[in-house]
C-alpha positions, 0 to 999 in steps of 0.5 A: 750895774748889778752883777750876774750873781745878784741877778741870779740870786734875785731870780732864784728868790723870785722863783722860790717865792712864786712856787711857795705862793702856788703851794699855799694856794693848793693848801688853802684850796684843799682845806676849803674843799675838805671842810665843805666851804665855798670860795664865797663863804671863805671870802665873806668870812675874812672880808674880801671879794670872792675874786681876790680869794680865788686869786689866792687859791690860784697863786695869782694874787700875792699877799704876805706869806704870813696872811696866807699861812694863817688863812690855811690854818 
């Protein structure tokens, strides 16, 4: 059985991860718009479906943080 501290830590880490994914989504959206690309152009360039890329921007599709940070650069 998990202790209350373990549950609280797990929930806190989950909240941090969710917030981080949302922030990365905002970053890649801003960079894409600033550079004048469409979601379709970006998704074609990296070899994924446009719907998947749109999920990255919305923060609803989760990938490893390193992948998203590289995409943002």
